[in-house]
matplotlib code that plots the C-alpha trace (Angstrom):
import matplotlib.pyplot as plt

x = [-222.1, -225.5, -225.8, -224.1, -226.3, -226.2, -224.3, -221.6, -221.6, -221.3, -217.9, -216.8, -217.5, -215.4, -212.7, -211.9, -211.0, -208.0, -205.1, -205.0, -208.7, -208.6, -206.7, -208.5, -210.7, -214.8, -214.6, -212.4, -213.3, -216.5, -215.7, -213.0, -216.2, -218.4, -215.6, -215.2, -215.9, -216.0, -213.9, -214.2, -211.4, -211.8, -209.0, -206.0, -206.9, -203.9, -205.2, -202.4, -199.1, -195.7, -197.5, -200.2, -198.4, -198.5, -201.0, -204.2, -206.1, -205.8, -206.6, -208.3, -209.3, -212.4, -212.7, -210.1, -206.7, -204.2, -200.8, -197.5, -195.2, -191.9, -189.7, -187.3, -189.2, -191.3, -188.4, -187.0, -190.0, -193.0, -194.7, -195.7, -193.2, -196.1, -199.6, -202.1, -205.5, -208.5, -208.2, -204.7, -204.0, -201.9, -199.7, -198.1, -195.2, -196.0, -198.8, -196.3, -193.9, -196.5, -194.6, -196.1, -195.7, -192.5, -194.4, -197.8, -200.5, -203.0, -206.0, -205.5, -209.0, -212.3, -211.3, -213.2, -211.3, -212.4, -211.0, -209.8, -208.7, -205.3, -206.6, -209.0, -205.9, -203.9, -206.4, -206.7, -203.0, -203.5, -206.5, -205.5, -202.5, -203.2, -203.5, -200.3, -198.0, -199.5, -199.0, -195.2, -194.2, -196.3, -194.3, -193.1, -196.6, -197.9, -194.6, -196.0, -199.6, -197.8, -195.9, -198.8, -200.6, -197.4, -196.8, -200.5, -199.8, -197.0, -197.4, -200.3, -198.1, -199.2, -199.1, -196.4, -194.1, -190.7, -189.8, -186.5, -186.4, -187.3, -184.3, -182.2, -183.7, -186.9, -185.3, -183.0, -184.4, -182.5, -179.3, -176.5, -174.1, -170.6, -167.5, -163.6, -161.3, -159.4, -162.1, -161.0, -162.4, -163.8, -165.7, -167.1, -168.1, -170.0, -171.8, -172.9, -173.9, -176.1, -177.6, -178.3, -176.5, -174.5, -171.9, -169.9, -168.6, -165.7, -166.2, -163.9, -164.8, -166.6, -168.9, -166.9, -167.0, -163.5, -163.9, -166.6, -166.8, -169.7, -170.6, -169.2, -165.8, -165.7, -164.7, -161.4, -160.4, -160.9, -161.7, -159.4, -156.6, -156.5, -157.1, -156.1, -159.3, -157.6, -156.8, -158.0, -160.9, -158.8, -156.7, -159.4, -161.9, -162.4, -161.1, -162.5, -166.0, -168.6, -170.8, -173.7, -176.0, -179.5, -181.2, -179.0, -181.7, -182.1, -181.3, -178.4, -177.0, -178.3, -175.4, -173.0, -173.8, -174.0, -170.4, -168.4, -170.2, -171.0, -173.5, -173.9, -173.9, -173.6, -175.6, -173.9, -174.1, -171.5, -169.7, -171.3, -172.6, -176.2, -177.4, -176.3, -178.3, -177.6, -179.1, -181.9, -183.0, -183.3, -184.6, -186.2, -189.8, -188.8, -187.9, -184.9, -181.7, -179.4, -176.5, -176.9, -177.0, -173.7, -172.3, -172.8, -171.7, -168.4, -168.0, -169.2, -166.8, -168.3, -170.1, -173.4, -173.5, -173.2, -176.1, -177.8, -177.6, -177.8, -181.6, -182.0, -181.1, -184.1, -186.1, -185.0, -185.7, -189.5, -189.4, -187.9, -190.5, -193.3, -191.3, -192.0, -188.0, -187.6, -185.7, -182.8, -182.3, -183.2, -180.9, -177.9, -178.7, -178.7, -175.6, -173.9, -174.9, -174.0, -170.7, -170.1, -171.3, -168.7, -166.0, -166.4, -166.1, -162.8, -161.6, -162.1, -160.4, -157.9, -157.2, -156.6, -155.1, -151.4, -150.2, -153.2, -152.8, -149.6, -151.0, -151.8, -155.4, -158.6, -161.9, -164.0, -168.1, -169.5, -173.1, -175.9, -173.7, -171.4, -173.6, -174.9, -178.4, -178.7, -182.2, -182.9, -183.0, -179.2, -176.6, -172.7, -170.8, -167.3, -163.9, -160.5, -157.7, -154.2, -150.8, -147.8, -144.4, -141.1, -139.9, -143.0, -144.8, -149.3, -149.5, -148.1, -150.2, -153.3, -152.4, -152.5, -155.7, -157.8, -158.5, -159.2, -161.6, -163.3, -164.1, -165.7, -168.0, -168.9, -169.2, -171.5, -173.6, -174.5, -175.5, -178.2, -176.4, -176.4, -173.1, -173.1, -174.3, -172.1, -169.4, -168.9, -166.9, -163.6, -162.7, -162.8, -159.1, -160.6, -161.4, -158.7, -156.2, -153.4, -154.2, -151.9, -154.3, -157.6, -156.2, -155.6, -158.9, -160.6, -159.0, -159.8, -163.4, -163.3, -161.1, -162.8, -166.3, -167.5, -171.1, -169.9, -167.3, -170.6, -172.5, -169.3, -168.5, -172.4, -171.0, -167.8, -167.6, -169.5, -167.1, -166.2, -163.8, -165.2, -162.3, -159.0, -156.7, -158.4, -156.1, -155.9, -159.6, -158.8, -156.1, -158.1, -161.0, -159.5, -157.6, -161.6, -162.5, -159.7, -159.7, -163.3, -163.9, -161.7, -163.4, -166.8, -166.9, -167.7, -170.0, -172.0, -171.9, -173.2, -175.7, -176.4, -176.8, -179.2, -181.4, -182.3, -184.0, -187.2, -189.6, -192.8, -195.1, -197.8, -199.9, -203.1, -202.8, -200.8, -197.6, -196.0, -195.8, -194.1, -196.1, -198.0, -195.3, -193.0, -189.6, -189.3, -185.4, -184.2, -186.9, -187.5, -184.1, -181.7, -182.5, -182.0, -178.5, -177.7, -177.7, -176.5, -173.5, -172.9, -173.4, -170.9, -168.2, -168.4, -168.2, -165.6, -168.4, -166.7, -169.7, -171.4, -174.4, -177.4, -178.8, -175.4, -174.5, -177.4, -177.1, -173.5, -173.5, -177.0, -175.2, -172.6, -175.4, -177.5, -180.1, -182.6, -182.6, -186.4, -186.0, -182.9, -185.7, -188.1, -185.7, -184.1, -188.0, -188.9, -185.7, -186.9, -190.1, -189.2, -186.6, -189.7, -191.6, -189.2, -187.9, -192.1, -192.4, -189.0, -190.6, -193.7, -192.1, -190.0, -193.0, -194.7, -191.6, -191.6, -188.4, -187.0, -187.8, -188.2, -191.0, -194.5, -198.1, -199.2, -202.4, -201.6, -201.0, -203.6, -204.6, -202.0, -199.3, -200.2, -200.7, -196.9, -195.0, -196.4, -195.2, -191.9, -191.5, -192.3, -189.2, -187.1, -188.3, -187.5, -184.0, -183.7, -184.8, -181.7, -179.3, -180.1, -179.7, -176.6, -175.3, -177.4, -178.9]
y = [33.6, 31.2, 27.9, 25.1, 23.2, 19.8, 19.2, 21.4, 19.4, 15.8, 17.5, 18.3, 15.1, 13.5, 15.4, 14.8, 11.4, 12.8, 14.8, 17.4, 18.1, 16.4, 18.7, 21.8, 24.0, 23.3, 26.8, 26.7, 23.5, 24.9, 27.9, 26.0, 23.4, 26.3, 27.3, 23.8, 23.2, 19.1, 18.2, 15.3, 13.8, 10.7, 7.7, 9.1, 12.3, 15.2, 17.4, 19.1, 19.2, 22.0, 23.5, 24.6, 27.7, 28.4, 26.6, 28.2, 25.4, 23.3, 19.8, 17.2, 13.6, 12.9, 9.7, 7.6, 8.2, 10.9, 9.6, 11.6, 11.3, 12.7, 12.2, 10.6, 8.1, 7.5, 7.0, 4.3, 2.0, 3.8, 3.9, 6.4, 7.8, 9.4, 7.7, 9.8, 8.4, 9.6, 12.5, 13.4, 16.8, 18.0, 20.0, 21.3, 22.3, 24.3, 26.3, 27.3, 28.6, 30.3, 28.5, 25.6, 21.8, 19.7, 16.7, 15.7, 14.7, 12.0, 10.4, 6.7, 5.8, 8.0, 10.3, 13.3, 16.1, 18.8, 22.0, 25.5, 28.5, 29.3, 32.8, 31.0, 28.0, 31.0, 32.6, 29.2, 28.9, 32.1, 31.1, 27.9, 27.1, 23.3, 23.9, 26.2, 23.4, 20.9, 22.6, 23.3, 20.6, 17.6, 14.3, 15.6, 16.9, 12.9, 11.8, 13.5, 12.3, 8.7, 9.1, 10.3, 7.1, 5.0, 6.5, 5.6, 2.2, 1.6, 3.1, 4.3, 6.5, 9.7, 13.0, 14.3, 11.8, 13.5, 12.6, 11.8, 14.6, 17.4, 19.4, 19.7, 22.9, 21.4, 18.4, 20.7, 20.6, 23.0, 25.4, 22.9, 23.0, 24.6, 25.4, 26.7, 24.3, 25.3, 24.0, 21.4, 18.4, 17.6, 20.9, 19.5, 16.6, 18.3, 20.2, 17.4, 15.1, 18.5, 19.1, 15.1, 15.6, 13.0, 15.7, 18.5, 20.8, 22.6, 26.3, 29.2, 32.8, 33.1, 29.9, 27.7, 24.3, 22.7, 19.6, 16.7, 14.9, 12.2, 10.0, 6.8, 8.4, 8.6, 5.0, 5.0, 8.5, 9.2, 6.1, 3.7, 6.4, 7.3, 10.8, 13.7, 15.9, 19.2, 18.1, 21.2, 19.5, 19.7, 17.0, 14.8, 15.9, 14.5, 17.4, 18.9, 17.4, 16.8, 19.2, 20.2, 23.4, 23.7, 23.3, 19.4, 16.8, 14.3, 11.5, 13.0, 13.3, 9.4, 8.7, 10.4, 8.5, 5.3, 5.7, 7.5, 5.2, 8.8, 9.0, 12.8, 15.6, 19.0, 21.9, 25.0, 28.2, 30.1, 28.2, 28.8, 25.9, 26.2, 23.2, 19.4, 16.1, 12.7, 9.6, 9.7, 12.8, 11.5, 8.0, 7.5, 8.8, 6.5, 3.6, 3.4, 2.1, 3.0, 4.3, 0.9, -1.1, 0.4, 0.0, -3.6, -4.0, -2.5, -4.3, -7.7, -10.5, -13.1, -13.8, -14.7, -11.4, -10.0, -12.1, -10.7, -7.2, -7.9, -9.2, -6.0, -4.0, -4.9, -4.4, -0.9, -0.3, -1.1, 1.4, 4.2, 3.7, 4.4, 7.6, 8.4, 8.7, 9.0, 6.0, 8.1, 8.6, 4.9, 3.4, 5.5, 4.0, 0.6, 0.3, 2.2, -0.1, -3.1, -0.8, -1.2, -5.0, -5.7, -4.0, -5.7, -9.0, -7.8, -6.8, -10.3, -11.9, -10.0, -10.4, -14.0, -13.7, -12.0, -12.6, -10.6, -8.3, -7.3, -6.6, -2.8, -3.6, -2.1, -3.9, -2.7, -2.3, -2.7, -2.3, -0.9, -1.2, 0.9, 3.4, 3.7, 2.4, -1.0, -2.4, -5.3, -7.5, -7.6, -10.2, -9.6, -7.7, -6.8, -7.1, -6.7, -4.1, -4.4, -3.1, -5.3, -5.3, -4.0, -7.7, -9.5, -10.6, -9.7, -13.4, -14.1, -11.6, -12.6, -16.2, -14.2, -12.6, -15.5, -17.4, -14.5, -13.3, -16.7, -16.6, -12.8, -13.8, -16.6, -15.2, -12.0, -15.0, -16.5, -12.5, -12.7, -11.5, -14.5, -15.4, -13.8, -16.2, -14.4, -15.0, -10.9, -11.3, -10.7, -14.4, -14.8, -14.3, -12.2, -10.0, -9.8, -7.5, -5.3, -1.6, -2.3, -5.1, -3.6, -0.9, -3.4, -4.5, -1.7, -0.5, -3.9, -3.2, 0.4, -0.3, -3.9, -3.0, -7.0, -7.5, -9.0, -6.1, -3.5, -5.8, -5.6, -2.0, -1.8, -3.6, -2.6, 1.1, 2.1, 0.8, 2.6, 1.8, 0.5, -0.6, -0.1, 1.7, 4.1, 5.8, 2.9, 3.3, 7.2, 6.8, 3.8, 6.2, 9.0, 6.7, 5.5, 9.1, 10.3, 6.9, 6.7, 10.3, 10.1, 7.2, 7.9, 4.9, 3.4, 5.7, 5.2, 1.4, 2.2, 4.1, 1.7, -1.2, 1.0, 1.8, -1.9, -1.8, 0.2, 1.6, -0.8, 1.7, 0.2, 1.4, -0.5, -1.2, 1.3, -0.8, -3.7, -6.9, -10.2, -13.1, -10.3, -8.7, -5.4, -5.9, -2.4, -2.6, -3.8, -2.2, 0.8, 1.5, 0.6, 3.2, 5.8, 3.4, 3.6, 7.1, 9.0, 6.0, 6.7, 10.7, 10.6, 8.6, 11.2, 14.5, 13.5, 13.2, 11.3, 10.3, 6.7, 7.8, 7.8, 10.8, 12.6, 11.6, 13.4, 16.4, 16.7, 15.7, 18.0, 21.6, 20.1, 18.7, 21.9, 19.8, 22.1, 21.9, 21.1, 18.3, 16.8, 17.2, 14.7, 12.7, 11.9, 12.0, 9.0, 7.0, 7.3, 6.8, 3.3, 3.0, 3.4, 0.7, -1.7, -1.3, -1.5, -4.7, -5.8, -5.3, -7.3, -10.3, -10.2, -10.0, -12.5, -15.2, -14.9, -15.2, -11.5, -10.4, -7.1, -8.1, -6.4, -7.5, -3.7, -4.7, -4.7, -1.0, 1.8, 4.5, 6.5, 4.6, 3.0, 6.6, 7.9, 4.7, 5.7, 8.9, 7.6, 5.9, 8.4, 10.6, 7.4, 7.1, 10.9, 10.9, 7.9, 10.1, 12.8, 9.8, 8.9, 12.4, 12.8, 9.5, 9.6, 6.2]
z = [3.5, 2.3, 4.0, 1.9, -0.5, -0.1, -3.1, -1.7, 1.7, -0.3, -1.9, 1.5, 2.7, 0.0, -0.1, 4.1, 3.4, 1.8, 2.6, 2.8, 3.3, 6.2, 8.0, 6.6, 8.8, 8.0, 6.5, 4.2, 2.4, 2.2, 0.5, -1.9, -2.5, -3.9, -6.3, -7.7, -11.2, -12.7, -15.5, -17.6, -19.6, -21.9, -21.3, -23.1, -22.9, -22.6, -19.2, -19.5, -21.2, -21.5, -24.5, -22.1, -21.0, -17.2, -15.6, -14.3, -13.0, -9.6, -10.1, -7.4, -8.9, -8.0, -10.2, -12.5, -12.7, -14.0, -15.8, -15.8, -18.5, -19.2, -22.6, -21.3, -19.6, -22.6, -24.6, -22.4, -21.6, -22.4, -18.9, -16.7, -14.5, -12.4, -11.7, -9.9, -7.8, -6.0, -4.0, -5.4, -6.5, -9.1, -10.4, -6.8, -8.5, -11.6, -9.8, -6.7, -9.5, -11.8, -14.2, -17.4, -16.3, -17.0, -17.5, -19.8, -17.6, -19.5, -18.4, -17.6, -17.8, -17.7, -15.2, -13.7, -11.8, -9.7, -11.0, -9.0, -11.0, -9.9, -8.6, -5.9, -5.8, -4.5, -2.0, -0.4, 0.0, 2.2, 4.2, 5.5, 7.0, 6.9, 3.5, 2.7, 4.4, 2.2, -0.7, 0.2, 2.3, 0.1, 1.1, 4.3, 5.4, 4.6, 6.2, 9.5, 9.3, 8.7, 11.4, 14.2, 13.0, 13.5, 17.1, 17.8, 16.9, 18.8, 22.4, 24.4, 26.4, 27.5, 25.6, 28.1, 27.3, 26.0, 22.4, 21.2, 18.8, 21.6, 21.8, 25.1, 25.7, 26.6, 28.6, 30.8, 34.2, 36.4, 36.3, 36.8, 39.9, 39.1, 40.7, 40.3, 39.3, 41.9, 44.4, 47.1, 46.3, 49.9, 49.5, 46.1, 47.6, 50.3, 47.8, 45.7, 49.1, 50.4, 47.2, 46.1, 42.6, 40.9, 39.0, 39.3, 36.5, 36.4, 35.0, 33.9, 34.7, 32.2, 32.6, 30.1, 30.8, 31.8, 33.3, 34.9, 38.0, 38.7, 41.8, 39.3, 39.5, 43.7, 43.8, 41.7, 41.9, 45.7, 47.3, 46.1, 45.2, 48.9, 47.5, 49.9, 50.0, 49.5, 46.0, 44.0, 41.5, 38.4, 39.2, 39.6, 37.0, 33.2, 31.5, 28.3, 29.0, 25.6, 24.7, 23.0, 21.8, 23.4, 19.9, 19.6, 20.0, 22.2, 20.2, 19.5, 23.3, 23.3, 20.5, 22.2, 25.3, 23.2, 21.6, 24.7, 27.7, 29.1, 31.8, 31.4, 28.6, 29.2, 27.3, 26.1, 23.7, 22.9, 25.0, 28.0, 30.2, 30.5, 31.5, 32.5, 31.4, 32.7, 31.3, 33.7, 32.5, 29.0, 29.6, 32.4, 30.9, 28.2, 30.0, 26.8, 28.5, 25.2, 27.4, 29.8, 26.7, 25.2, 28.5, 28.3, 25.4, 26.0, 29.5, 28.1, 28.9, 26.9, 23.7, 25.9, 26.7, 23.6, 22.5, 24.6, 23.9, 20.4, 21.2, 23.7, 20.4, 19.0, 21.6, 21.7, 18.8, 18.8, 22.1, 19.9, 17.2, 19.8, 20.8, 17.0, 16.3, 12.5, 10.4, 10.0, 13.4, 14.2, 11.7, 13.2, 16.2, 15.5, 13.3, 16.1, 18.4, 16.1, 15.4, 19.3, 19.4, 16.5, 17.8, 21.3, 19.9, 18.2, 21.2, 22.8, 20.3, 19.7, 23.7, 22.9, 19.7, 20.0, 16.4, 15.4, 17.8, 16.7, 12.8, 12.2, 10.7, 9.6, 9.9, 7.2, 7.3, 3.9, 2.6, 4.5, 7.6, 6.0, 5.3, 8.6, 7.4, 9.2, 10.1, 12.1, 9.2, 8.1, 7.5, 7.4, 4.9, 6.1, 5.0, 6.7, 5.4, 6.9, 6.7, 5.4, 7.8, 6.4, 5.2, 5.4, 2.3, 2.2, 2.0, 5.6, 7.4, 5.5, 7.0, 10.6, 10.0, 8.1, 11.5, 13.5, 10.9, 11.0, 14.9, 14.6, 11.6, 13.5, 16.7, 14.8, 13.2, 17.0, 17.8, 15.2, 12.0, 9.0, 7.5, 4.0, 1.3, -1.1, 1.4, 1.6, 4.7, 6.2, 6.5, 2.7, 1.2, -1.3, 1.0, 3.7, 1.7, 1.7, 1.0, -2.1, -3.0, -2.6, -4.6, -7.2, -6.6, -7.0, -10.0, -11.7, -11.3, -12.2, -15.7, -16.5, -15.2, -15.9, -14.5, -11.1, -11.2, -10.8, -8.4, -6.3, -6.1, -4.8, -1.8, -0.9, -2.3, 0.8, 3.2, 6.3, 9.0, 11.8, 14.2, 14.0, 12.0, 10.5, 8.5, 6.1, 4.8, 4.6, 2.4, 0.3, 0.5, -0.9, -3.8, -4.7, -5.1, -7.3, -9.6, -9.9, -11.1, -13.8, -15.4, -17.1, -18.7, -15.3, -14.3, -17.2, -16.4, -12.9, -14.2, -16.8, -14.4, -11.8, -14.0, -14.6, -11.2, -11.6, -8.9, -8.7, -10.1, -12.4, -14.9, -15.0, -11.0, -8.3, -7.8, -9.9, -7.5, -7.7, -6.4, -4.6, -2.9, -2.8, -1.9, -0.1, -0.3, -3.8, -5.3, -3.0, -1.4, -3.9, -6.7, -4.1, -2.6, -6.2, -7.5, -4.7, -4.9, -8.7, -7.9, -5.2, -6.8, -9.8, -7.9, -4.8, -2.2, 0.8, 2.7, 2.6, 3.8, 1.2, 2.9, 3.5, -0.4, -1.6, 0.4, -0.5, -4.3, -5.0, -4.8, -7.2, -9.2, -9.1, -8.0, -6.1, -2.3, -2.2, -4.8, -2.5, 0.6, -1.2, -2.2, 1.5, 2.8, 0.5, 1.2, 4.8, 4.3, 2.8, 5.4, 8.0, 6.4, 6.6, 10.4, 10.6, 9.0, 10.6, 14.2, 13.0, 11.8, 14.6, 17.3, 15.7, 15.5, 11.5, 9.5, 8.8, 5.2, 3.3, 1.5, 2.3, 0.7, -0.5, 0.3, 4.1, 3.9, 4.7, 2.5, 3.7, 3.7, 0.3, -0.9, 0.6, -0.5, -4.5, -3.9, -2.5, -5.7, -7.8, -6.2, -6.9, -10.9, -10.9, -9.2, -12.0, -14.3, -13.7, -13.5, -17.5, -17.9, -17.0, -18.3, -21.5, -20.6]

ax = plt.figure().add_subplot(projection="3d")
ax.plot(x, y, z, "-o")
ax.set_aspect("equal")
plt.show()
């Protein structure tokens, strides 16, 4: 190959500023640059359209803007659903599928594009792994680059530090020590002492784990119980230990430890014990005390201890961001710990209120907590669902539960969860109801469909059981799924309401802002949440989590797996931006908000946010088509 000219090198240097070209091998970039042609398109000129036929060119914007339009969107608001800028490329989906484009691409202003013939595009896919990965996993690839930047910002840890996304197989350091269930406890303790280990696992002849015993159990089960040391291990062990497969991730083990207060997790493959992980194994390098924190919450005897635990949860979020944990994992961990904290407050109040303790009830988590999507900026959304004992009236039960709920709401407020301005709390008589009353309330919303009913449904229909009689919540969920699915008018009203909230993509500018700010929750997260809720109600999906709703409903809606992945990736990126924003606000002693100035984002984050909003608009287009909005 001849030496590249100065013009070719200038093109390479220009493209290196943008993904994926900055990650490609120099020789592949030079090869591509030598084959690029330069095209000019005047403002308003069509570059590609469905009528053009199978796409024969790969475009990279050198200067200007390209707007993508779809008929359904143009009919709605005469605006572009897709806006591409310098360094961005198109139309990847059509090129990979060897088909015409689905949208019309026009120059938003006078625009120059680098153009690569389709045969050269296909050759570049085969030559460059970085280019291939980007083209086939566009949004995921951009997110990975952003994740690397975030980790660099949040931590100076060594490259050897294990990640919360590491598989358990990478963390297990040694073979597990085990014994037969009939082994005398004397021998078990002697073995533990001689090997310096903190646990022993009982296994059967096929090496399947039967039970576990730890040093933590010695005091209560051996010393204080005056146990005869000839007692077989099976009589002392904790039976049916929880196991995880070797491909499970560290954060999953951490969640199990937190939820159940465990100090050890067994790793088993095809039922056979292959490893044992302690809390120390998971967290020594990261200095993250997830199980310690969950244990502190479980054992808290007063509100002051729980207030400190709430502060620790916020600090934990920073530590985990530094480890590169994903937004999905982190919001689940935050929600799990907040669940434990709420549960402990309820337990303490029940201990002091025998009348409330005598009532069968379920504490409902609503809104983002109901969806297991809490960030650090969240107020209270909760309710109570109770049974009415035979011979009593709902009003009498409510009279007992309301003061109890009020104390819980106030305690949560002291722990940093502000009282809901809209009074969507269990201490409000409207949201402390029997099962029959909840069904009647939901029924009126579904069949009446007034504006306030639609607003309420976006909060209350995401309910899940947090504490107490979960079967009551299960009954209500099943009833709601059947009732809502039958009422297509109500689902249409929900769709109309959801589509009023458009992602803030601009025509003249990258983003449409209010006072220079973007509300990441209202304009970023909510379009995904609303669409997922409507699809789940229409198709009998019982999940409340947005990502799970999208994944479960996707097949029924015949949405491709790649599109579902793109929606989920976009949602998670906006969540990650929110988590970073809240952390920075906490560090600066500022009031927590969901509003960000897009001018403060770096070029990579700004690009991914635009792509995430495009995915939100694409999902809304699907919603509009399905419900003829």
